[in-house]
DOGU-447283 format. One line per 2 residues: their letters; for each residue x, y, z of C-alpha. Coordinates in Angstrom, 2 decimals, m for minus. Example, Ala and Ser with C-alpha at 12.3 -4.5 7.8 and 13.67 -1.06 7.14 Angstrom:
residues 2
AS = 12.30 m4.50 7.80 ~ 13.67 m1.06 7.14
END
This chain:
residues 445
XX = 178.43 204.71 112.63 ~ 179.06 201.87 110.17
XX = 182.31 199.96 110.65 ~ 181.85 196.97 108.32
XX = 183.98 193.81 108.49 ~ 187.20 193.91 110.48
XX = 189.92 191.86 112.13 ~ 191.92 192.17 115.32
XX = 195.28 193.75 114.55 ~ 198.21 192.05 116.27
XX = 201.94 192.66 115.60 ~ 202.43 188.99 114.71
XX = 199.98 189.22 111.79 ~ 200.41 192.88 110.88
XX = 201.60 192.13 107.33 ~ 198.79 189.64 106.75
XX = 196.17 192.09 107.99 ~ 197.43 194.78 105.63
XX = 197.21 192.36 102.70 ~ 193.75 190.92 103.46
XX = 191.09 192.06 101.00 ~ 187.86 193.68 102.16
XX = 189.05 194.84 105.60 ~ 187.14 197.96 106.60
XX = 188.56 198.39 110.10 ~ 190.82 196.85 112.72
XX = 190.87 196.67 116.50 ~ 194.10 196.91 118.50
XX = 194.65 196.07 122.17 ~ 195.00 199.51 123.73
XX = 197.60 198.54 126.31 ~ 199.91 197.25 123.56
XX = 200.09 200.69 121.93 ~ 202.20 203.65 123.00
XX = 200.36 206.85 123.84 ~ 202.53 209.05 121.60
XX = 203.25 207.06 118.43 ~ 201.81 204.17 116.42
XX = 203.38 201.09 114.81 ~ 204.15 201.64 111.13
XX = 201.53 199.08 110.11 ~ 198.74 201.01 111.82
XX = 200.00 204.25 110.31 ~ 199.74 202.70 106.85
XX = 196.29 201.29 107.54 ~ 195.01 204.65 108.75
XX = 196.46 206.33 105.66 ~ 194.33 203.96 103.57
XX = 191.22 205.05 105.46 ~ 191.01 201.96 107.70
XX = 189.47 202.79 111.10 ~ 191.46 201.65 114.15
XX = 189.55 201.05 117.40 ~ 191.48 200.68 120.70
XX = 190.25 197.77 122.82 ~ 191.13 198.07 126.51
XX = 191.70 195.11 128.82 ~ 192.94 196.60 132.10
XX = 190.45 199.18 133.41 ~ 188.51 196.64 135.46
XX = 185.28 198.61 135.33 ~ 183.47 195.86 137.23
XX = 185.93 196.11 140.12 ~ 185.14 197.50 143.56
XX = 187.34 200.58 143.17 ~ 186.67 203.56 140.96
XX = 188.63 203.53 137.68 ~ 192.26 204.57 137.94
XX = 192.66 208.11 136.52 ~ 196.04 207.25 135.01
XX = 194.68 204.26 133.09 ~ 191.76 206.38 131.87
XX = 194.14 209.14 130.75 ~ 196.26 206.62 128.83
XX = 193.20 205.18 127.09 ~ 192.01 208.68 126.22
XX = 195.44 209.52 124.78 ~ 195.38 206.43 122.58
XX = 191.89 207.28 121.37 ~ 193.03 210.77 120.42
XX = 196.18 209.47 118.71 ~ 194.13 207.03 116.61
XX = 191.34 209.45 115.77 ~ 188.94 206.63 116.60
XX = 185.14 206.95 116.68 ~ 184.90 204.93 119.93
XX = 186.84 202.90 122.48 ~ 185.91 199.57 124.02
XX = 186.45 197.74 127.31 ~ 184.97 194.81 129.24
XX = 182.37 194.14 131.89 ~ 184.80 192.47 134.26
XX = 187.11 192.87 137.21 ~ 190.83 192.23 136.82
XX = 192.30 193.03 140.26 ~ 191.23 192.93 143.89
XX = 192.54 193.46 147.39 ~ 194.13 196.69 148.53
XX = 192.97 199.33 150.97 ~ 189.28 198.41 151.00
XX = 190.08 194.96 152.31 ~ 193.36 195.79 154.10
XX = 195.00 193.02 152.10 ~ 197.72 192.80 149.44
XX = 196.69 193.80 145.94 ~ 196.15 190.92 143.53
XX = 196.14 190.92 139.73 ~ 194.21 188.30 137.79
XX = 195.94 188.87 134.47 ~ 192.56 187.95 133.03
XX = 188.98 189.17 132.73 ~ 186.83 187.78 135.54
XX = 183.03 187.96 135.73 ~ 181.12 190.25 138.07
XX = 178.02 188.87 139.79 ~ 174.77 189.80 138.09
XX = 173.34 191.47 141.16 ~ 171.92 194.92 141.84
XX = 174.87 195.72 144.12 ~ 177.39 194.87 141.40
XX = 175.33 196.79 138.85 ~ 175.37 199.92 141.03
XX = 179.18 199.78 141.23 ~ 179.61 199.02 137.53
XX = 177.30 201.82 136.40 ~ 179.10 204.47 138.45
XX = 182.47 203.26 137.17 ~ 181.16 203.39 133.60
XX = 179.92 206.96 134.04 ~ 183.33 207.98 135.43
XX = 185.02 206.39 132.40 ~ 182.61 208.02 129.95
XX = 183.34 211.44 131.43 ~ 187.09 210.87 131.03
XX = 187.13 209.69 127.41 ~ 187.00 211.88 124.30
XX = 184.80 209.42 122.35 ~ 181.92 207.06 123.19
XX = 182.55 203.88 125.15 ~ 181.27 200.38 124.33
XX = 181.49 197.45 126.76 ~ 181.94 193.76 126.00
XX = 180.24 190.78 127.62 ~ 182.91 188.33 128.74
XX = 183.24 184.55 128.71 ~ 183.21 182.82 132.08
XX = 184.24 179.43 133.41 ~ 182.63 180.13 136.78
XX = 179.29 181.48 138.00 ~ 178.66 183.56 141.10
XX = 176.14 182.17 143.59 ~ 172.97 184.17 144.27
XX = 172.75 186.06 140.97 ~ 169.59 188.18 140.59
XX = 169.60 188.99 136.86 ~ 170.17 187.14 133.61
XX = 172.97 188.31 131.34 ~ 170.51 190.01 129.00
XX = 168.74 191.79 131.85 ~ 172.04 192.91 133.34
XX = 173.21 194.36 130.03 ~ 169.85 196.00 129.38
XX = 169.85 197.72 132.76 ~ 173.45 198.85 132.27
XX = 172.53 200.49 128.97 ~ 169.39 202.06 130.43
XX = 171.29 203.65 133.32 ~ 174.43 204.83 131.50
XX = 173.66 205.03 127.78 ~ 176.81 202.99 127.13
XX = 177.06 201.06 123.86 ~ 177.56 197.30 123.73
XX = 180.24 195.16 122.14 ~ 178.58 191.76 121.90
XX = 180.96 188.81 121.63 ~ 178.98 185.91 120.17
XX = 181.79 183.50 121.04 ~ 181.40 184.53 124.68
XX = 177.64 183.92 124.50 ~ 178.42 180.43 123.22
XX = 181.01 179.94 125.97 ~ 178.47 180.84 128.63
XX = 175.99 178.47 127.00 ~ 178.39 175.52 127.34
XX = 179.84 176.46 130.73 ~ 176.82 177.90 132.47
XX = 173.82 176.54 130.59 ~ 172.71 179.99 129.44
XX = 170.66 180.31 126.24 ~ 172.26 182.76 123.76
XX = 168.91 183.39 122.07 ~ 167.35 184.41 125.37
XX = 170.22 186.79 126.09 ~ 169.81 188.35 122.65
XX = 166.05 188.67 123.20 ~ 166.56 190.47 126.51
XX = 169.37 192.85 125.67 ~ 168.87 196.11 123.72
XX = 170.21 195.06 120.33 ~ 169.97 198.62 119.00
XX = 172.71 199.58 121.46 ~ 175.23 197.25 119.79
XX = 178.27 199.12 118.50 ~ 179.88 196.04 116.99
XX = 180.31 192.28 117.35 ~ 183.24 189.97 118.11
XX = 183.62 186.51 116.58 ~ 186.35 184.20 117.89
XX = 187.37 180.56 118.22 ~ 187.82 178.27 121.17
XX = 187.92 174.63 122.17 ~ 185.99 172.31 124.47
XX = 187.85 170.15 127.01 ~ 186.12 167.87 129.52
XX = 182.79 169.62 129.09 ~ 184.28 173.11 129.59
XX = 184.55 175.60 126.75 ~ 187.78 177.59 126.70
XX = 187.58 180.90 124.86 ~ 191.13 180.65 123.55
XX = 191.16 183.02 120.55 ~ 193.74 180.53 119.28
XX = 191.48 178.08 117.43 ~ 189.25 178.37 114.35
XX = 185.75 179.80 114.68 ~ 183.28 176.94 115.14
XX = 179.84 176.44 113.60 ~ 178.00 176.96 116.95
XX = 179.60 180.41 117.27 ~ 178.54 181.29 113.71
XX = 175.03 180.09 114.60 ~ 174.92 182.62 117.45
XX = 176.10 185.29 115.01 ~ 173.19 184.34 112.73
XX = 170.80 184.61 115.70 ~ 172.07 188.11 116.38
XX = 171.88 189.13 112.71 ~ 168.26 187.94 112.57
XX = 167.46 190.61 115.17 ~ 169.61 193.52 114.04
XX = 172.20 194.49 111.41 ~ 175.28 195.17 113.58
XX = 177.34 198.23 112.55 ~ 180.51 196.14 112.61
XX = 181.69 192.55 112.93 ~ 185.28 191.67 113.82
XX = 187.29 188.44 113.81 ~ 189.57 188.03 116.85
XX = 192.73 185.93 116.94 ~ 195.33 186.30 119.69
XX = 197.61 183.26 119.44 ~ 198.63 180.35 117.19
XX = 198.10 182.56 114.18 ~ 197.22 180.62 111.02
XX = 198.35 181.43 107.47 ~ 196.72 184.46 105.86
XX = 194.51 182.30 103.66 ~ 192.94 180.69 106.74
XX = 192.18 184.10 108.22 ~ 190.64 185.09 104.89
XX = 188.56 181.91 104.94 ~ 187.20 182.70 108.41
XX = 186.27 186.20 107.27 ~ 184.48 184.69 104.27
XX = 182.51 182.40 106.59 ~ 181.51 185.39 108.72
XX = 180.31 187.32 105.66 ~ 178.36 184.29 104.43
XX = 176.69 183.86 107.84 ~ 175.63 187.51 107.89
XX = 174.30 187.34 104.34 ~ 172.30 184.16 105.01
XX = 170.61 185.39 108.19 ~ 167.25 187.09 107.74
XX = 166.29 189.89 110.04 ~ 163.08 189.38 111.99
XX = 160.12 191.70 111.49 ~ 159.47 194.84 113.52
XX = 159.06 194.17 117.23 ~ 160.65 190.72 117.12
XX = 163.90 190.04 118.90 ~ 162.92 192.45 121.66
XX = 162.33 190.85 125.01 ~ 159.48 191.69 127.32
XX = 160.02 195.01 129.03 ~ 161.83 196.49 126.00
XX = 160.81 200.03 125.14 ~ 160.02 201.29 121.67
XX = 163.55 202.66 121.30 ~ 164.97 199.15 121.73
XX = 166.44 199.80 125.17 ~ 165.17 197.43 127.85
XX = 164.15 198.97 131.15 ~ 163.53 196.51 133.91
XX = 161.96 199.09 136.18 ~ 162.20 197.03 139.35
XX = 161.06 199.06 142.33 ~ 163.94 200.65 144.19
XX = 166.43 200.22 141.38 ~ 167.17 203.33 139.27
XX = 167.00 203.47 135.48 ~ 168.53 206.07 133.17
XX = 166.12 208.73 134.44 ~ 167.31 208.40 138.05
XX = 170.94 207.28 138.25 ~ 172.36 206.88 141.74
XX = 176.01 206.58 142.73 ~ 177.22 203.35 144.23
XX = 177.48 203.55 147.99 ~ 180.73 202.92 149.80
XX = 178.99 199.98 151.46 ~ 178.24 198.42 148.05
XX = 181.86 198.93 147.00 ~ 183.11 197.40 150.25
XX = 180.88 194.35 149.79 ~ 182.14 193.99 146.21
XX = 185.74 194.33 147.38 ~ 185.42 191.57 149.98
XX = 183.68 189.18 147.57 ~ 186.05 189.81 144.66
XX = 189.15 189.54 146.84 ~ 187.97 186.23 148.28
XX = 187.35 184.83 144.80 ~ 190.59 186.07 143.27
XX = 192.62 184.92 146.27 ~ 191.15 181.43 145.89
XX = 192.07 181.45 142.21 ~ 195.63 182.75 142.42
XX = 196.79 182.32 146.02 ~ 195.29 178.97 146.99
XX = 193.04 180.27 149.79 ~ 189.80 178.40 150.56
XX = 187.03 178.68 147.97 ~ 184.27 181.14 148.86
XX = 180.95 179.57 149.80 ~ 178.62 178.69 146.94
XX = 181.19 178.35 144.14 ~ 181.72 175.15 142.18
XX = 185.08 173.85 143.45 ~ 185.80 171.92 140.27
XX = 185.21 174.99 138.09 ~ 187.36 177.10 140.40
XX = 190.15 174.58 139.93 ~ 189.79 174.72 136.16
XX = 189.85 178.53 136.24 ~ 192.84 178.59 138.59
XX = 194.88 176.31 136.33 ~ 193.86 178.34 133.29
XX = 195.03 181.57 134.94 ~ 198.40 180.05 135.85
XX = 198.84 178.68 132.33 ~ 198.02 182.07 130.85
XX = 200.55 183.74 133.14 ~ 203.21 181.31 131.96
XX = 202.33 181.95 128.32 ~ 202.27 185.75 128.61
XX = 205.48 185.95 130.65 ~ 207.15 183.81 127.98
XX = 205.90 186.30 125.40 ~ 206.97 189.51 127.18
XX = 210.27 187.97 128.34 ~ 211.21 185.39 125.67
XX = 214.71 185.09 127.09 ~ 213.37 183.19 130.11
XX = 212.17 180.06 128.28 ~ 215.29 180.29 126.14
XX = 217.54 180.26 129.23 ~ 215.53 177.67 131.16
XX = 214.69 175.44 128.23 ~ 212.18 172.66 128.77
XX = 212.11 173.41 132.49 ~ 210.64 176.90 132.06
XX = 206.97 176.01 132.24 ~ 207.30 173.61 135.17
XX = 209.38 176.14 137.10 ~ 207.00 179.01 136.39
XX = 203.87 177.07 137.39 ~ 205.57 176.10 140.66
XX = 206.42 179.76 141.27 ~ 202.87 180.88 140.41
XX = 201.33 178.57 143.04 ~ 202.89 180.62 145.85
XX = 203.42 184.03 144.22 ~ 200.25 185.78 143.01
XX = 200.76 188.45 140.39 ~ 200.61 191.94 141.88
XX = 201.95 194.37 139.29 ~ 201.57 193.14 135.73
XX = 203.34 190.62 133.55 ~ 206.70 192.38 133.13
XX = 207.09 192.68 136.89 ~ 205.96 189.07 137.14
XX = 208.81 188.01 134.85 ~ 211.36 189.87 136.99
XX = 209.99 188.45 140.23 ~ 210.06 184.93 138.80
XX = 213.69 185.30 137.77 ~ 214.58 186.76 141.17
XX = 212.99 183.85 143.01 ~ 214.93 181.39 140.87
XX = 218.20 183.17 141.66 ~ 217.43 183.31 145.39
XX = 216.89 179.53 145.28 ~ 220.21 179.04 143.48
XX = 218.60 178.05 140.22 ~ 219.07 177.07 137.52
XX = 221.60 174.55 138.74 ~ 223.55 174.78 135.48
XX = 226.24 177.43 136.06 ~ 226.10 178.86 132.53
XX = 222.30 179.17 132.59 ~ 222.38 180.80 136.04
XX = 224.95 183.35 134.82 ~ 222.74 184.16 131.82
XX = 219.70 184.57 134.06 ~ 221.67 186.78 136.46
XX = 222.77 189.06 133.62 ~ 219.21 189.20 132.28
XX = 217.86 190.12 135.73 ~ 220.62 192.71 136.35
XX = 219.93 194.45 133.04 ~ 216.26 194.93 133.92
XX = 215.90 195.11 137.68 ~ 218.95 196.19 139.66
XX = 222.71 196.54 139.76 ~ 223.14 193.06 141.23
XX = 221.02 190.07 142.21 ~ 219.89 189.90 145.85
XX = 222.67 189.03 148.28 ~ 222.49 186.43 151.05
XX = 221.26 188.91 153.71 ~ 218.46 190.08 151.44
XX = 217.49 186.49 150.70 ~ 217.28 185.65 154.42
XX = 215.20 188.73 155.23 ~ 212.78 187.97 152.41
XX = 212.53 184.32 153.39 ~ 211.75 185.29 157.00
XX = 209.13 187.79 155.87 ~ 207.51 185.19 153.62
XX = 207.40 182.72 156.51 ~ 205.66 185.28 158.75
XX = 203.10 186.13 156.09 ~ 202.39 182.43 155.56
X = 201.47 181.83 159.22
END
């Protein structure tokens, strides 16, 4: 399956994407598409023969629980609607808590890394097989960027990906920007990862921009692609000709000519890289078909898959809940984690929540003005997200109204009307406020 050169389709740049020359395919965030009809721009692109690949962000295949059947059904419906040759997701967890830990459910609103351990691999592989059985087309999984590292990891990134492919047959979506991010943040060598993973399993490649602050690389998708990221792309191209390469941009969209310039740089990088000879670029333990098999005693490969035990899922649930709670609810940091990095990640998650809520509910920053961000970050410190960004926006507005804010009467009336239109017939009355305050005080003890 040859995809060619593509770009991430976003509503904000839909017209620019349609006008860009040499675009063979686009990728759209699956959760931003309806399951029964497409935006006009995607309809026009498909009519021109442009392939559209749905890119999921909410399955949480690295999480302790088995994939939600409803989320899988929605992704399958989008794949069918688009007539796509494959769908993609991430090797990550995005929520924790719940029945396995007898604790409130928590949403990260972000892709968080799973530990590279055999336990985590067992859980991930079973979740991937469940997803594969539920989808009408092949699945490819993306390596993610990480600010933090789990203590006690047993595998490198390349080994982890190789074993995942060996056990499940899943394809890979390799993000070279994420390999660079993990190089800066975790000291991992992108070339080693590329040597160890099965490059022949690559379905396509992501290229994206970011920025370094205080020695930490932030994978923003809102900055130009840097030379180090293009260098990792060249490393990958020297090992294999990827079926597709795609430029991602999710915010601070530049003029169309700048997007075209980044695509030109990607093409030039691919053209300049020379593929290595036969047998090179395959790490030790790689079979003749290009799929690495670690073969460690007691750990199954593709020939002997084993389901994850409930005990492994319970251990994953406890560990992931402790980490996510530290990041979004201010609980103590789990043992072995870098406290400084956890703080950086926690602030980044809160900032992202503020940005996304402002995007899904633009009336809120309009009503609150310059005080929006400060008020939302204060709210986020004591109110972890539990049910997605739209619910988060409603809960934020409700908490402001309960506290008698904003203090400006006109702004408070506007916020009340906004909340009423979306949540209930009237804002919470005094009795409701007192009951909720008492409940919050009990929970906080």
